N, C-alpha and C positions, 0 to 999 in steps of 0.2 A: 504494500500500500504506500508506495513512494509518493511523496508530494501531497498526501491526504492528511497529514497530521503526524503526531509523535508516535503513534502505535506502530509496532513492527509486525503485528499479527495481520493476516489476511482476513477477509470477511468469512471465508470458509473455516478458518481456525477459530474465530470468535464463535461462530455458530456451533462448531464441534464442541467447544468448551461449554457453551450455553446449554446444550442438551445432554451433557455428560452427567451421570448420576451423582458423582462424587464432588462436583464443583460447587463452591460457595459463590453466591452472587450478592453484591451490595449495590444499591440499597434494596431493602425488602420490596417485593412486588415489581422488580425491574422489568420483567417480561411484559406485564400488563401496562406499565407506564410507557415502555417503548412502543407497544402496539397502539396505545392511545395517541402518542405524539405523531406517529407516522399516519394514522388514520385522520387526525386533525389536518395534517399537511395535505393529504389526499382530498379531503373535503374542500379545502381552500383552492386546490388545483381545479376541481370540478366546477366550483362556483365561479372562479376566474374565467374558465373556458366559456361558461354560459354567458357571463357578462360581456366577454369579448365578442361573442356572436351577436348579442344585442347591440353592442356599440357599432359593429360592422353594418348591421341593418340600419341603424340610425344615421351613420355616415352616408350610406347609399341614398336613403330617403332625402336627407338634407342636400346632398349634391344634386339630386334630381330637382328639388324645389328651387335651389339657387339658380340652376340653369334655366328653369321655367321663368323665373323673375327676370333673368338676363335677356331671355328671348323676348319677353313682353316689352322690355325697355328698347330692344332693337327694332321690333316690329312696328311699334307705334311712335309717331312723332310726338313725343311728350314735351310739355312745357317745362321750363327749368324748375319750377316749383314742384312739379310732379316727379321729376327724375330723383330728387333727393329722397322722396318718400319711398320709392321703389328700391333705392340703394340701401335704405335702412332694413328693408325686408331681406334683401340679399345678404347684407352684413350679418343679420341675425342667423341666417342659415350657415354662414361661414363660422360664426361663433359655435354653433351646434357641432359642426364638423370638427373644429379644433378641440372642443371639450371631449367629444367622443373618442378622438384619436389619442389624446393624452390618457384617457381612462383605459383604452385598449393597450397602450404601451405599459401602463402599470400592471395590467393583467398578464402581459407577457413576462414581466419581471417576476411575477408570482410563480409562473409555471416552469421557470428554469430550475435546473438541478444545480444548486449552488452550495451544496453542503455534502461532505463526504459521508458515506454510509458507515456507521459504527466506528468512525475515526477516533472518537473520544473514549472508547472502551479500553481500559487498561487491566492488565493481569499483574497483581501484586501478591506474593506469598500464597499462591493458589486461589486467590479470590478475584473473581471477575468484577471489576468496578465500573459501573455505568454512570457515575455521578457527573463526570465531565461531558459525556454524551448527552445526558438529559439537559444540562445547562446549555449546551450548544443548540440542541433541537428546540428548546424553549425560546431561545433568542431568535432563531429562524422563524418559528411560528408567530412570535409577536411582530416581527418585522413584516412578514407577509400578510398578517391580519391588518396591519396599518395600511399596506399597499392596497389591499382589497377594499377596505373602508373608504380610502381616498378615491379609488376608481369608481366605487358605487356612488359616492357623493357627486363626482364630476358627471357621471351618467345621468343622475337625477337632475342636475343643473342643466344639462344638455336637453333633456326632455322638457324641462320647464321653459327654456328659451324656445324650443320648437313649438310648444303649445301656444305660447304668446304670439309667435310669428304666424302660426296657423290661424289663430283667432283674428288677428289683425288682417290677414289675407282674406279670410272668408267673410268677415262681418264688418270691418271698418276699412277695408282695402281701398286705397286711393284708386278710383276708376280713372283711366286715362281720359282727361277732359278733352283732349284732341279728338278722340273717337266721338264723343257726344257732340262736340261742336260741328263736326263734319258729317254728322248723320251716319256714322259707321256703327253705332251701337244698335244691335238688332232689336232690343226691347223698345227703344225710343223711336226708331225709324220704321218700325213695322207699320204697314198700311192699316188705317182704322176703317172698320166696316160700318 
């Protein structure tokens, strides 16, 4: 296990000692604690993968919306006062994309394998000591929990911005006044019977 810590035992040797009948293990309940810590890391990995998928969908939807706003700005000859309103909508979608991408990057940081397996296990006087391993895994678990919580908060913020932009777009959206002035709006230019 070169480069993975101070231990000179391989993972296979540690496991062999772990399941030997005559070996003493410290601290008490080490096997259960080890299983708990690795399961907690696995849960964080799965949650991060799900959040990263959601962030990807959010980025795609926001990119589509931002392009639609840009297309609307290009298609219609808008007055200067109207252009700034549409730019705010597009800017909101760009904020959504940035927040979701940062959240996805944090999720990638969670899913990496950045800790050596069983590197903190030491054998002293016939006793297999997991104390340093537990301290190391706990630090990794706390760090990754912080990354996940931060990614989740950024994703919620991105959804919040997207909801506001969608509300503005559908309910208070600046209608291109140039369309209305020139009779291009179908609702207003439809023939009356």
